[in-house]
C-alpha positions in Angstrom: 30.0 37.7 46.6 27.6 35.0 47.9 27.7 36.4 50.8 26.9 39.9 49.4 24.7 38.4 47.6 22.7 37.1 50.7 22.8 40.0 53.0 21.2 42.4 50.1 18.7 40.1 49.7 18.1 39.3 53.2 17.4 43.1 54.0 15.0 43.8 50.8 13.3 40.4 51.8 12.7 42.3 55.5 12.3 45.7 54.7 8.9 44.3 52.5 7.8 42.2 55.6 8.7 39.4 53.8 9.7 36.0 55.9 11.6 32.1 54.6 9.7 29.7 56.2 11.0 25.9 56.4 14.6 25.3 55.3 15.4 24.3 51.4 16.4 20.2 51.8 20.2 18.9 51.9 19.9 17.3 48.9 21.9 17.8 46.0 19.2 16.7 43.1 14.9 17.9 43.3 12.7 19.6 41.5 10.8 22.8 43.1 7.4 23.4 42.5 6.4 26.7 43.1 2.7 27.8 43.3 0.6 30.4 43.6 2.0 31.4 40.3 0.0 34.2 39.8 2.4 37.7 38.6 5.1 39.1 37.2 6.7 39.8 41.7 6.2 36.0 41.8 10.4 36.6 39.9 11.1 39.1 42.1 9.5 36.9 45.3 11.7 33.2 43.8 15.0 35.2 43.4 15.2 36.5 46.8 15.1 33.2 48.3 17.2 31.2 45.4 19.5 34.6 46.9 18.9 33.9 50.9 18.7 30.2 50.8 21.6 29.8 48.6 20.1 27.9 46.2 21.6 28.1 42.2 18.1 26.4 40.5 17.6 25.3 36.7 14.0 26.6 36.0 12.1 26.6 32.7 10.2 30.1 31.3 7.9 29.8 27.9 11.0 31.1 25.0 9.3 34.0 23.8 10.9 35.5 27.2 14.1 34.1 25.5 13.6 36.4 22.7 13.5 39.7 24.0 17.2 41.5 24.3 19.8 41.6 27.2 16.1 39.7 29.0 17.1 36.2 27.5 20.6 35.9 28.5 19.6 37.0 31.8 17.6 33.9 32.1 20.0 31.9 30.7 22.6 33.3 33.4 20.4 32.3 36.4 19.9 29.4 35.5 16.6 29.5 33.1 16.0 27.0 30.4 13.1 28.2 27.2 10.6 26.4 26.4 8.2 26.3 23.3 5.0 24.8 24.6 3.5 25.2 21.0 5.6 22.3 20.4 6.1 18.4 21.9 9.7 19.3 22.6 10.4 16.0 25.2 11.6 18.4 27.8 10.4 16.1 30.1 12.9 13.4 28.7 15.8 16.7 28.2 15.7 16.8 31.8 15.2 13.9 32.9 18.8 13.1 31.3 20.4 16.5 33.5 19.1 14.5 35.8 20.7 11.0 35.7 24.0 13.4 33.9 24.2 15.8 36.9 26.2 15.1 40.6 23.6 17.8 41.4 21.2 19.5 40.2 17.6 21.0 41.1 14.8 23.1 38.8 11.9 25.1 39.3 8.5 25.2 37.8 5.3 26.3 38.9 2.7 22.6 37.5 -0.2 25.8 36.6 2.3 26.9 33.8 0.8 30.3 33.5 0.1 33.8 35.8 -3.7 33.0 35.2 -6.1 31.1 36.7 -5.7 27.1 35.6 -7.2 24.6 37.3 -5.0 21.6 35.7 -2.0 22.2 36.7 0.4 20.9 33.8 1.9 18.0 35.2 5.4 18.0 33.1 7.5 17.9 37.0 5.9 15.3 38.3 6.7 12.9 35.7 10.4 14.6 35.4 10.7 13.7 39.3 9.4 10.3 38.6 12.0 9.4 36.4 14.2 10.9 38.1 13.9 9.5 41.0 13.9 12.6 42.5 12.0 14.3 45.5 9.6 17.8 44.9 9.9 20.0 47.3 6.9 22.7 47.3 7.7 26.5 47.5 4.4 28.7 48.4 4.7 31.9 48.0 1.8 33.9 50.1 1.1 37.4 49.4 -1.5 37.4 52.2 1.1 36.9 55.2 4.8 37.4 53.7 5.7 34.2 53.7 7.5 31.6 51.4 7.8 28.5 52.0 8.6 25.5 51.8 7.3 22.3 52.6 9.8 18.8 53.1 10.2 16.8 50.0 8.1 14.5 49.3 8.0 11.3 46.7 5.7 10.6 43.6 3.8 7.5 44.7 2.9 6.4 40.9 -0.9 8.2 41.7 -0.5 11.6 40.2 -3.9 12.7 40.8 -4.3 11.9 44.4 -0.2 13.0 44.9 -1.2 16.6 43.0 -4.4 16.8 44.9 -1.8 16.2 48.6 0.1 19.1 46.9 -3.1 21.5 45.6 -3.6 21.0 49.6 -0.6 22.8 50.8 -0.7 25.5 48.4 -4.4 26.4 48.6 -4.5 27.8 51.5 -1.4 30.9 50.1 -2.9 34.4 48.1 -1.0 34.8 44.9 -0.2 37.8 43.8 -3.7 37.6 42.7 -5.7 35.9 44.7 -8.4 35.6 42.3 -5.7 33.3 39.9 -4.4 31.6 43.0 -4.2 27.3 43.5 -7.8 25.7 43.1 
């Protein structure tokens, strides 16, 4: 079934003019930071990349999506985990525990935390990587060039402002589906 999914999504991706640049790392544990996140279409692009590259990451999504009949079950089946952003749920620590307890674990997070313009990123993804001792892999969706681009893994240095600025430098040239909501 994996070969069928890879072939189907690879065909669909190429048919729409998209390509993947770079490669997923050959590591058992890492955080994938995806940006710019400007549209619901990002899910389709990301899911295609997941199938083509044979990556099985978990991902965080707002809890309200999981309350929709059938959608919640589907999201859980493909690795989704609900987050109630109105409460302090210690999500960073919960994800760090998963990294520590599992032999292989990948978590995908959109640092912007929303599809709207967001000049200030949520930092949970960074602290998850730092506390877990795992790298952050940047994955950019550039609708202008129709490219999903991986960057080599980077490890948090502890200087969060400098590290996030370095990450934003990678994402800034990429045009989201709604470019006005892109990375600043």
